[in-house]
Jmol script that loads the backbone (N, CA, C; Angstrom):
load data "model"
ATOM      1  N   MET A   1    -113.277 -13.480 -58.007  1.00  0.00           N
ATOM      2  CA  MET A   1    -111.963 -13.691 -58.550  1.00  0.00           C
ATOM      3  C   MET A   1    -110.973 -12.891 -57.734  1.00  0.00           C
ATOM      4  N   LYS A   2    -109.879 -13.539 -57.403  1.00  0.00           N
ATOM      5  CA  LYS A   2    -108.881 -12.926 -56.541  1.00  0.00           C
ATOM      6  C   LYS A   2    -107.826 -12.220 -57.389  1.00  0.00           C
ATOM      7  N   LEU A   3    -107.452 -11.025 -56.983  1.00  0.00           N
ATOM      8  CA  LEU A   3    -106.429 -10.275 -57.712  1.00  0.00           C
ATOM      9  C   LEU A   3    -105.037 -10.757 -57.323  1.00  0.00           C
ATOM     10  N   ARG A   4    -104.170 -10.780 -58.284  1.00  0.00           N
ATOM     11  CA  ARG A   4    -102.794 -11.215 -58.035  1.00  0.00           C
ATOM     12  C   ARG A   4    -101.987 -10.039 -57.475  1.00  0.00           C
ATOM     13  N   GLN A   5    -101.188 -10.338 -56.488  1.00  0.00           N
ATOM     14  CA  GLN A   5    -100.339  -9.290 -55.933  1.00  0.00           C
ATOM     15  C   GLN A   5     -99.145  -9.068 -56.855  1.00  0.00           C
ATOM     16  N   THR A   6     -98.777  -7.834 -57.018  1.00  0.00           N
ATOM     17  CA  THR A   6     -97.616  -7.517 -57.846  1.00  0.00           C
ATOM     18  C   THR A   6     -96.453  -7.150 -56.960  1.00  0.00           C
ATOM     19  N   SER A   7     -95.301  -7.512 -57.386  1.00  0.00           N
ATOM     20  CA  SER A   7     -94.109  -7.161 -56.619  1.00  0.00           C
ATOM     21  C   SER A   7     -93.380  -6.042 -57.341  1.00  0.00           C
ATOM     22  N   ARG A   8     -92.724  -5.233 -56.579  1.00  0.00           N
ATOM     23  CA  ARG A   8     -91.988  -4.109 -57.156  1.00  0.00           C
ATOM     24  C   ARG A   8     -90.493  -4.423 -57.124  1.00  0.00           C
ATOM     25  N   ILE A   9     -89.848  -4.105 -58.205  1.00  0.00           N
ATOM     26  CA  ILE A   9     -88.403  -4.295 -58.297  1.00  0.00           C
ATOM     27  C   ILE A   9     -87.751  -2.931 -58.173  1.00  0.00           C
ATOM     28  N   THR A  10     -86.829  -2.829 -57.239  1.00  0.00           N
ATOM     29  CA  THR A  10     -86.129  -1.554 -57.061  1.00  0.00           C
ATOM     30  C   THR A  10     -84.715  -1.693 -57.587  1.00  0.00           C
ATOM     31  N   ALA A  11     -84.260  -0.671 -58.246  1.00  0.00           N
ATOM     32  CA  ALA A  11     -82.905  -0.675 -58.794  1.00  0.00           C
ATOM     33  C   ALA A  11     -81.931  -0.191 -57.730  1.00  0.00           C
ATOM     34  N   LYS A  12     -80.792  -0.846 -57.683  1.00  0.00           N
ATOM     35  CA  LYS A  12     -79.771  -0.454 -56.728  1.00  0.00           C
ATOM     36  C   LYS A  12     -78.980   0.717 -57.307  1.00  0.00           C
ATOM     37  N   VAL A  13     -78.910   1.772 -56.568  1.00  0.00           N
ATOM     38  CA  VAL A  13     -78.183   2.959 -57.006  1.00  0.00           C
ATOM     39  C   VAL A  13     -76.767   2.869 -56.439  1.00  0.00           C
ATOM     40  N   PRO A  14     -75.722   2.933 -57.302  1.00  0.00           N
ATOM     41  CA  PRO A  14     -74.349   2.827 -56.790  1.00  0.00           C
ATOM     42  C   PRO A  14     -73.973   4.069 -55.977  1.00  0.00           C
ATOM     43  N   ASP A  15     -73.177   3.836 -54.949  1.00  0.00           N
ATOM     44  CA  ASP A  15     -72.673   4.951 -54.147  1.00  0.00           C
ATOM     45  C   ASP A  15     -71.661   5.733 -54.963  1.00  0.00           C
ATOM     46  N   THR A  16     -71.701   7.022 -54.870  1.00  0.00           N
ATOM     47  CA  THR A  16     -70.759   7.856 -55.617  1.00  0.00           C
ATOM     48  C   THR A  16     -69.406   7.933 -54.930  1.00  0.00           C
ATOM     49  N   ASP A  17     -69.337   7.511 -53.671  1.00  0.00           N
ATOM     50  CA  ASP A  17     -68.064   7.563 -52.941  1.00  0.00           C
ATOM     51  C   ASP A  17     -67.116   6.441 -53.338  1.00  0.00           C
ATOM     52  N   GLU A  18     -67.671   5.312 -53.787  1.00  0.00           N
ATOM     53  CA  GLU A  18     -66.830   4.176 -54.144  1.00  0.00           C
ATOM     54  C   GLU A  18     -66.292   4.342 -55.556  1.00  0.00           C
ATOM     55  N   PRO A  19     -64.988   4.048 -55.765  1.00  0.00           N
ATOM     56  CA  PRO A  19     -64.445   4.147 -57.129  1.00  0.00           C
ATOM     57  C   PRO A  19     -64.975   3.022 -58.001  1.00  0.00           C
ATOM     58  N   VAL A  20     -65.095   3.300 -59.271  1.00  0.00           N
ATOM     59  CA  VAL A  20     -65.568   2.302 -60.222  1.00  0.00           C
ATOM     60  C   VAL A  20     -64.405   1.374 -60.549  1.00  0.00           C
ATOM     61  N   PRO A  21     -64.575   0.051 -60.400  1.00  0.00           N
ATOM     62  CA  PRO A  21     -63.461  -0.864 -60.708  1.00  0.00           C
ATOM     63  C   PRO A  21     -63.170  -0.878 -62.197  1.00  0.00           C
ATOM     64  N   ASN A  22     -61.889  -1.041 -62.529  1.00  0.00           N
ATOM     65  CA  ASN A  22     -61.495  -1.136 -63.931  1.00  0.00           C
ATOM     66  C   ASN A  22     -61.960  -2.461 -64.497  1.00  0.00           C
ATOM     67  N   SER A  23     -62.477  -2.420 -65.689  1.00  0.00           N
ATOM     68  CA  SER A  23     -62.916  -3.661 -66.310  1.00  0.00           C
ATOM     69  C   SER A  23     -61.687  -4.394 -66.850  1.00  0.00           C
ATOM     70  N   ILE A  24     -61.654  -5.684 -66.597  1.00  0.00           N
ATOM     71  CA  ILE A  24     -60.534  -6.496 -67.051  1.00  0.00           C
ATOM     72  C   ILE A  24     -60.991  -7.239 -68.298  1.00  0.00           C
ATOM     73  N   GLY A  25     -60.187  -7.175 -69.310  1.00  0.00           N
ATOM     74  CA  GLY A  25     -60.564  -7.872 -70.519  1.00  0.00           C
ATOM     75  C   GLY A  25     -59.768  -7.395 -71.700  1.00  0.00           C
ATOM     76  N   GLN A  26     -60.334  -7.512 -72.835  1.00  0.00           N
ATOM     77  CA  GLN A  26     -59.634  -7.229 -74.069  1.00  0.00           C
ATOM     78  C   GLN A  26     -59.310  -5.747 -74.231  1.00  0.00           C
ATOM     79  N   GLY A  27     -60.081  -4.863 -73.650  1.00  0.00           N
ATOM     80  CA  GLY A  27     -59.859  -3.435 -73.818  1.00  0.00           C
ATOM     81  C   GLY A  27     -58.778  -2.864 -72.936  1.00  0.00           C
ATOM     82  N   LYS A  28     -58.264  -3.638 -71.997  1.00  0.00           N
ATOM     83  CA  LYS A  28     -57.260  -3.125 -71.072  1.00  0.00           C
ATOM     84  C   LYS A  28     -55.917  -2.991 -71.775  1.00  0.00           C
ATOM     85  N   ARG A  29     -55.299  -1.842 -71.640  1.00  0.00           N
ATOM     86  CA  ARG A  29     -53.988  -1.587 -72.235  1.00  0.00           C
ATOM     87  C   ARG A  29     -52.893  -1.930 -71.229  1.00  0.00           C
ATOM     88  N   PRO A  30     -51.744  -2.384 -71.718  1.00  0.00           N
ATOM     89  CA  PRO A  30     -50.635  -2.629 -70.802  1.00  0.00           C
ATOM     90  C   PRO A  30     -50.063  -1.320 -70.294  1.00  0.00           C
ATOM     91  N   GLU A  31     -49.165  -1.415 -69.349  1.00  0.00           N
ATOM     92  CA  GLU A  31     -48.546  -0.229 -68.789  1.00  0.00           C
ATOM     93  C   GLU A  31     -47.884   0.584 -69.898  1.00  0.00           C
ATOM     94  N   THR A  32     -47.575   1.815 -69.608  1.00  0.00           N
ATOM     95  CA  THR A  32     -47.070   2.714 -70.642  1.00  0.00           C
ATOM     96  C   THR A  32     -45.552   2.795 -70.630  1.00  0.00           C
ATOM     97  N   GLY A  33     -44.866   1.696 -70.407  1.00  0.00           N
ATOM     98  CA  GLY A  33     -43.407   1.678 -70.502  1.00  0.00           C
ATOM     99  C   GLY A  33     -42.972   1.837 -71.942  1.00  0.00           C
ATOM    100  N   GLN A  34     -41.759   2.304 -72.130  1.00  0.00           N
ATOM    101  CA  GLN A  34     -41.271   2.568 -73.484  1.00  0.00           C
ATOM    102  C   GLN A  34     -41.045   1.286 -74.274  1.00  0.00           C
ATOM    103  N   PHE A  35     -40.575   0.237 -73.627  1.00  0.00           N
ATOM    104  CA  PHE A  35     -40.231  -1.005 -74.323  1.00  0.00           C
ATOM    105  C   PHE A  35     -41.294  -2.056 -74.037  1.00  0.00           C
ATOM    106  N   ARG A  36     -41.875  -2.604 -75.101  1.00  0.00           N
ATOM    107  CA  ARG A  36     -42.982  -3.538 -74.958  1.00  0.00           C
ATOM    108  C   ARG A  36     -42.584  -4.907 -75.487  1.00  0.00           C
ATOM    109  N   LEU A  37     -42.900  -5.927 -74.708  1.00  0.00           N
ATOM    110  CA  LEU A  37     -42.622  -7.304 -75.090  1.00  0.00           C
ATOM    111  C   LEU A  37     -43.804  -7.820 -75.900  1.00  0.00           C
ATOM    112  N   GLN A  38     -43.532  -8.278 -77.114  1.00  0.00           N
ATOM    113  CA  GLN A  38     -44.581  -8.784 -77.986  1.00  0.00           C
ATOM    114  C   GLN A  38     -44.320 -10.252 -78.294  1.00  0.00           C
ATOM    115  N   VAL A  39     -45.360 -11.058 -78.131  1.00  0.00           N
ATOM    116  CA  VAL A  39     -45.301 -12.482 -78.446  1.00  0.00           C
ATOM    117  C   VAL A  39     -46.342 -12.734 -79.524  1.00  0.00           C
ATOM    118  N   ASP A  40     -45.882 -13.191 -80.688  1.00  0.00           N
ATOM    119  CA  ASP A  40     -46.750 -13.392 -81.851  1.00  0.00           C
ATOM    120  C   ASP A  40     -47.569 -12.132 -82.144  1.00  0.00           C
ATOM    121  N   ARG A  41     -46.904 -11.003 -82.135  1.00  0.00           N
ATOM    122  CA  ARG A  41     -47.468  -9.678 -82.440  1.00  0.00           C
ATOM    123  C   ARG A  41     -48.503  -9.190 -81.443  1.00  0.00           C
ATOM    124  N   GLN A  42     -48.566  -9.802 -80.276  1.00  0.00           N
ATOM    125  CA  GLN A  42     -49.478  -9.345 -79.225  1.00  0.00           C
ATOM    126  C   GLN A  42     -48.657  -8.829 -78.060  1.00  0.00           C
ATOM    127  N   THR A  43     -48.934  -7.617 -77.619  1.00  0.00           N
ATOM    128  CA  THR A  43     -48.201  -7.009 -76.517  1.00  0.00           C
ATOM    129  C   THR A  43     -48.587  -7.688 -75.217  1.00  0.00           C
ATOM    130  N   LYS A  44     -47.572  -8.166 -74.500  1.00  0.00           N
ATOM    131  CA  LYS A  44     -47.800  -8.884 -73.257  1.00  0.00           C
ATOM    132  C   LYS A  44     -47.412  -8.079 -72.030  1.00  0.00           C
ATOM    133  N   ALA A  45     -46.350  -7.269 -72.117  1.00  0.00           N
ATOM    134  CA  ALA A  45     -45.896  -6.489 -70.968  1.00  0.00           C
ATOM    135  C   ALA A  45     -45.068  -5.315 -71.469  1.00  0.00           C
ATOM    136  N   SER A  46     -44.829  -4.363 -70.582  1.00  0.00           N
ATOM    137  CA  SER A  46     -43.971  -3.242 -70.947  1.00  0.00           C
ATOM    138  C   SER A  46     -42.913  -3.059 -69.867  1.00  0.00           C
ATOM    139  N   TYR A  47     -41.774  -2.532 -70.284  1.00  0.00           N
ATOM    140  CA  TYR A  47     -40.624  -2.381 -69.401  1.00  0.00           C
ATOM    141  C   TYR A  47     -40.013  -1.005 -69.579  1.00  0.00           C
ATOM    142  N   ALA A  48     -39.324  -0.541 -68.552  1.00  0.00           N
ATOM    143  CA  ALA A  48     -38.690   0.778 -68.604  1.00  0.00           C
ATOM    144  C   ALA A  48     -37.390   0.740 -69.388  1.00  0.00           C
ATOM    145  N   THR A  49     -36.691  -0.408 -69.377  1.00  0.00           N
ATOM    146  CA  THR A  49     -35.404  -0.502 -70.069  1.00  0.00           C
ATOM    147  C   THR A  49     -35.453  -1.590 -71.138  1.00  0.00           C
ATOM    148  N   HIS A  50     -34.628  -1.397 -72.145  1.00  0.00           N
ATOM    149  CA  HIS A  50     -34.555  -2.375 -73.243  1.00  0.00           C
ATOM    150  C   HIS A  50     -33.968  -3.691 -72.747  1.00  0.00           C
ATOM    151  N   GLU A  51     -33.011  -3.631 -71.846  1.00  0.00           N
ATOM    152  CA  GLU A  51     -32.365  -4.843 -71.336  1.00  0.00           C
ATOM    153  C   GLU A  51     -33.363  -5.721 -70.582  1.00  0.00           C
ATOM    154  N   ALA A  52     -34.230  -5.110 -69.779  1.00  0.00           N
ATOM    155  CA  ALA A  52     -35.216  -5.886 -69.021  1.00  0.00           C
ATOM    156  C   ALA A  52     -36.217  -6.554 -69.968  1.00  0.00           C
ATOM    157  N   ALA A  53     -36.644  -5.834 -70.987  1.00  0.00           N
ATOM    158  CA  ALA A  53     -37.583  -6.401 -71.955  1.00  0.00           C
ATOM    159  C   ALA A  53     -36.928  -7.524 -72.751  1.00  0.00           C
ATOM    160  N   GLU A  54     -35.664  -7.337 -73.121  1.00  0.00           N
ATOM    161  CA  GLU A  54     -34.956  -8.363 -73.884  1.00  0.00           C
ATOM    162  C   GLU A  54     -34.724  -9.616 -73.050  1.00  0.00           C
ATOM    163  N   GLN A  55     -34.420  -9.442 -71.774  1.00  0.00           N
ATOM    164  CA  GLN A  55     -34.211 -10.581 -70.882  1.00  0.00           C
ATOM    165  C   GLN A  55     -35.512 -11.374 -70.709  1.00  0.00           C
ATOM    166  N   ALA A  56     -36.632 -10.685 -70.548  1.00  0.00           N
ATOM    167  CA  ALA A  56     -37.921 -11.364 -70.429  1.00  0.00           C
ATOM    168  C   ALA A  56     -38.285 -12.058 -71.744  1.00  0.00           C
ATOM    169  N   GLY A  57     -37.985 -11.424 -72.856  1.00  0.00           N
ATOM    170  CA  GLY A  57     -38.260 -12.030 -74.159  1.00  0.00           C
ATOM    171  C   GLY A  57     -37.437 -13.275 -74.403  1.00  0.00           C
ATOM    172  N   LEU A  58     -36.183 -13.260 -73.961  1.00  0.00           N
ATOM    173  CA  LEU A  58     -35.323 -14.426 -74.114  1.00  0.00           C
ATOM    174  C   LEU A  58     -35.843 -15.597 -73.278  1.00  0.00           C
ATOM    175  N   ALA A  59     -36.362 -15.301 -72.092  1.00  0.00           N
ATOM    176  CA  ALA A  59     -36.929 -16.358 -71.247  1.00  0.00           C
ATOM    177  C   ALA A  59     -38.161 -16.980 -71.910  1.00  0.00           C
ATOM    178  N   VAL A  60     -38.989 -16.166 -72.529  1.00  0.00           N
ATOM    179  CA  VAL A  60     -40.168 -16.678 -73.237  1.00  0.00           C
ATOM    180  C   VAL A  60     -39.725 -17.512 -74.432  1.00  0.00           C
ATOM    181  N   LYS A  61     -38.744 -17.027 -75.172  1.00  0.00           N
ATOM    182  CA  LYS A  61     -38.269 -17.715 -76.372  1.00  0.00           C
ATOM    183  C   LYS A  61     -37.635 -19.062 -76.023  1.00  0.00           C
ATOM    184  N   GLN A  62     -36.921 -19.135 -74.891  1.00  0.00           N
ATOM    185  CA  GLN A  62     -36.324 -20.406 -74.483  1.00  0.00           C
ATOM    186  C   GLN A  62     -37.395 -21.414 -74.089  1.00  0.00           C
ATOM    187  N   GLY A  63     -38.460 -20.959 -73.478  1.00  0.00           N
ATOM    188  CA  GLY A  63     -39.551 -21.851 -73.090  1.00  0.00           C
ATOM    189  C   GLY A  63     -40.415 -22.274 -74.256  1.00  0.00           C
ATOM    190  N   HIS A  64     -40.545 -21.385 -75.240  1.00  0.00           N
ATOM    191  CA  HIS A  64     -41.399 -21.643 -76.401  1.00  0.00           C
ATOM    192  C   HIS A  64     -40.672 -21.188 -77.661  1.00  0.00           C
ATOM    193  N   PRO A  65     -39.781 -22.032 -78.220  1.00  0.00           N
ATOM    194  CA  PRO A  65     -38.959 -21.596 -79.361  1.00  0.00           C
ATOM    195  C   PRO A  65     -39.729 -21.363 -80.652  1.00  0.00           C
ATOM    196  N   ILE A  66     -40.943 -21.850 -80.761  1.00  0.00           N
ATOM    197  CA  ILE A  66     -41.719 -21.696 -81.995  1.00  0.00           C
ATOM    198  C   ILE A  66     -42.289 -20.281 -82.133  1.00  0.00           C
ATOM    199  N   VAL A  67     -42.669 -19.651 -81.020  1.00  0.00           N
ATOM    200  CA  VAL A  67     -43.345 -18.355 -81.097  1.00  0.00           C
ATOM    201  C   VAL A  67     -42.382 -17.250 -81.524  1.00  0.00           C
ATOM    202  N   GLN A  68     -42.952 -16.202 -82.086  1.00  0.00           N
ATOM    203  CA  GLN A  68     -42.177 -15.030 -82.505  1.00  0.00           C
ATOM    204  C   GLN A  68     -42.169 -14.045 -81.339  1.00  0.00           C
ATOM    205  N   VAL A  69     -40.975 -13.702 -80.853  1.00  0.00           N
ATOM    206  CA  VAL A  69     -40.835 -12.798 -79.712  1.00  0.00           C
ATOM    207  C   VAL A  69     -40.055 -11.577 -80.172  1.00  0.00           C
ATOM    208  N   ALA A  70     -40.554 -10.391 -79.798  1.00  0.00           N
ATOM    209  CA  ALA A  70     -39.897  -9.150 -80.203  1.00  0.00           C
ATOM    210  C   ALA A  70     -40.015  -8.128 -79.082  1.00  0.00           C
ATOM    211  N   VAL A  71     -39.092  -7.157 -79.102  1.00  0.00           N
ATOM    212  CA  VAL A  71     -39.142  -6.010 -78.204  1.00  0.00           C
ATOM    213  C   VAL A  71     -39.411  -4.793 -79.071  1.00  0.00           C
ATOM    214  N   TYR A  72     -40.499  -4.092 -78.764  1.00  0.00           N
ATOM    215  CA  TYR A  72     -40.898  -2.918 -79.531  1.00  0.00           C
ATOM    216  C   TYR A  72     -40.560  -1.660 -78.736  1.00  0.00           C
ATOM    217  N   ASP A  73     -39.855  -0.736 -79.376  1.00  0.00           N
ATOM    218  CA  ASP A  73     -39.517   0.552 -78.766  1.00  0.00           C
ATOM    219  C   ASP A  73     -40.585   1.552 -79.189  1.00  0.00           C
ATOM    220  N   ALA A  74     -41.427   1.962 -78.249  1.00  0.00           N
ATOM    221  CA  ALA A  74     -42.543   2.850 -78.570  1.00  0.00           C
ATOM    222  C   ALA A  74     -42.061   4.240 -78.955  1.00  0.00           C
ATOM    223  N   ALA A  75     -40.979   4.708 -78.362  1.00  0.00           N
ATOM    224  CA  ALA A  75     -40.484   6.056 -78.668  1.00  0.00           C
ATOM    225  C   ALA A  75     -39.824   6.094 -80.045  1.00  0.00           C
ATOM    226  N   GLY A  76     -39.040   5.089 -80.354  1.00  0.00           N
ATOM    227  CA  GLY A  76     -38.329   5.057 -81.624  1.00  0.00           C
ATOM    228  C   GLY A  76     -39.102   4.414 -82.753  1.00  0.00           C
ATOM    229  N   GLY A  77     -40.124   3.635 -82.420  1.00  0.00           N
ATOM    230  CA  GLY A  77     -40.911   2.961 -83.436  1.00  0.00           C
ATOM    231  C   GLY A  77     -40.188   1.792 -84.079  1.00  0.00           C
ATOM    232  N   THR A  78     -39.225   1.210 -83.364  1.00  0.00           N
ATOM    233  CA  THR A  78     -38.461   0.090 -83.920  1.00  0.00           C
ATOM    234  C   THR A  78     -38.823  -1.201 -83.198  1.00  0.00           C
ATOM    235  N   ARG A  79     -38.583  -2.317 -83.865  1.00  0.00           N
ATOM    236  CA  ARG A  79     -38.861  -3.630 -83.305  1.00  0.00           C
ATOM    237  C   ARG A  79     -37.633  -4.504 -83.489  1.00  0.00           C
ATOM    238  N   LYS A  80     -37.206  -5.167 -82.408  1.00  0.00           N
ATOM    239  CA  LYS A  80     -36.066  -6.081 -82.469  1.00  0.00           C
ATOM    240  C   LYS A  80     -36.561  -7.475 -82.116  1.00  0.00           C
ATOM    241  N   PHE A  81     -36.358  -8.417 -83.031  1.00  0.00           N
ATOM    242  CA  PHE A  81     -36.782  -9.794 -82.812  1.00  0.00           C
ATOM    243  C   PHE A  81     -35.753 -10.514 -81.958  1.00  0.00           C
ATOM    244  N   ILE A  82     -36.248 -11.361 -81.059  1.00  0.00           N
ATOM    245  CA  ILE A  82     -35.404 -12.144 -80.150  1.00  0.00           C
ATOM    246  C   ILE A  82     -35.162 -13.509 -80.789  1.00  0.00           C
ATOM    247  N   GLU A  83     -33.896 -13.868 -80.907  1.00  0.00           N
ATOM    248  CA  GLU A  83     -33.500 -15.182 -81.438  1.00  0.00           C
ATOM    249  C   GLU A  83     -32.759 -15.933 -80.355  1.00  0.00           C
ATOM    250  N   LEU A  84     -32.853 -17.258 -80.379  1.00  0.00           N
ATOM    251  CA  LEU A  84     -32.091 -18.076 -79.435  1.00  0.00           C
ATOM    252  C   LEU A  84     -30.630 -18.096 -79.853  1.00  0.00           C
ATOM    253  N   PRO A  85     -29.719 -18.064 -78.879  1.00  0.00           N
ATOM    254  CA  PRO A  85     -28.299 -18.135 -79.246  1.00  0.00           C
ATOM    255  C   PRO A  85     -27.981 -19.495 -79.846  1.00  0.00           C
ATOM    256  N   LYS A  86     -27.181 -19.483 -80.907  1.00  0.00           N
ATOM    257  CA  LYS A  86     -26.824 -20.734 -81.587  1.00  0.00           C
ATOM    258  C   LYS A  86     -25.586 -21.317 -80.907  1.00  0.00           C
ATOM    259  N   ASP A  87     -25.638 -22.627 -80.678  1.00  0.00           N
ATOM    260  CA  ASP A  87     -24.511 -23.304 -80.008  1.00  0.00           C
ATOM    261  C   ASP A  87     -23.423 -23.643 -80.955  1.00  0.00           C
TER     262      ASP A  87
END
end "model"
wireframe off; spacefill off
backbone 0.3
color backbone group
C-alpha cells in the first residue's frame, strides 16, 4: 500500500513596515468637521463651515425633494433642516 504525500500550508506573515489599510465599510466615520450633512438621519459628509454644508444640502434637496436633509452642528448640538425655497 502506497502512502499518500501530505502537503504543508504555510501562513503568510505580514511585513511590519507596511501600514495596515483602513477597512472601508459601515464602521468608517466621516471626517471630523463641525458641520455634518445628514440625509434621512444618516451622516453623509462633514464641512468646516455652515454655509458649505447648507449649500451641499440644498443641492441634495433639489435633486431629491422627498428625502429629509439637515445640517447638524456637532459643537452646538443643533440641527437645521433644509427646505426648498417656495416660489
